[in-house]
Structures are given as structure tokens and as C-alpha cells.
C-alpha positions, 0 to 999 in steps of 0.5 A: 560598944557594948556587949549587948549593940555586939550581940545585936549588930552581928545578929543583924549582918548575920541576917543581912547575910542570910536575907541577899544569899538567899537570891543566889540559888535561885540566879545559879539554875536561871543562869543555868536553864535558861528558862523561868518558867517555875520563878513567879514574876508577881514575887519578884515585883513584890520583892524587887519594890520591898527593898527599893522601901527599905533602901529609902527607909534606910537613908532616911534613918542615915542607917548604910549597914541596911540601905548596902545589904537590901541594894545588894539584895535588890541587886540580886531579886532585881536580876531575877526579874528580869532575867523572868523576864527575858527568859519567858519571852523564849519558854512563851515562843517555844511552847507556841512552837511546840504548839504549832507541831501540835506538841506531837514528836518528831522521829526520826525516819529510817529508809527500807 
């Protein structure tokens, strides 16, 4: 492998590592907070679709690094999308319960 090809491969590996790892903080935040109010479902639907297409493209080219890195990214972004859908139902139920109570804060009464 020529030196210039090594540089190309290192840049590609670095880009794949950055792209894939960029989903980890969001996934950790979702798991910790158990709410997905700030996550955009349409954005993650497009992202999951894009990674699926990249995987198909990589398979057609026979580029395993492309397939593997995009498969990892698909798994992470897909997990975020699934958690968004799961937590959205819980967030909506919580909001509906709050609306049913008139969004009044509940206060404990102390005997006089």
C-alpha cells in the first residue's frame, strides 16, 4: 500500500470513528434521563434511512469498512430512534396526566 493510500485509509477510519461515536452521548443521555422530548424523530428517521442506504451502497461496492462503520452507526441511531418512540409515549402520558390535573402543583397540607 502506497503512503498516500495509507493517509486515505487513516482519514477514512478517523471519519468513521467520529461519525459512529457521535451517537453515543445522545444514547447515554436518553438512557439516563428516560425522556426524549428534545430528540427529533424526523431527523433520526432520515438518519436511519441514510445509514441503510450507505450499507446497501457499501455492499454493492464490496467495501466492508463502509458496511461495518455504517452498520454500527445504524445500530446506534436506530436505538436512539426506538428510545424516542418508547419515551415519547411515556412523555405524552405524563403530559396528559398533568393536563388532567389542570397543571396545578400539588402541595401537602399540614394540620393547623
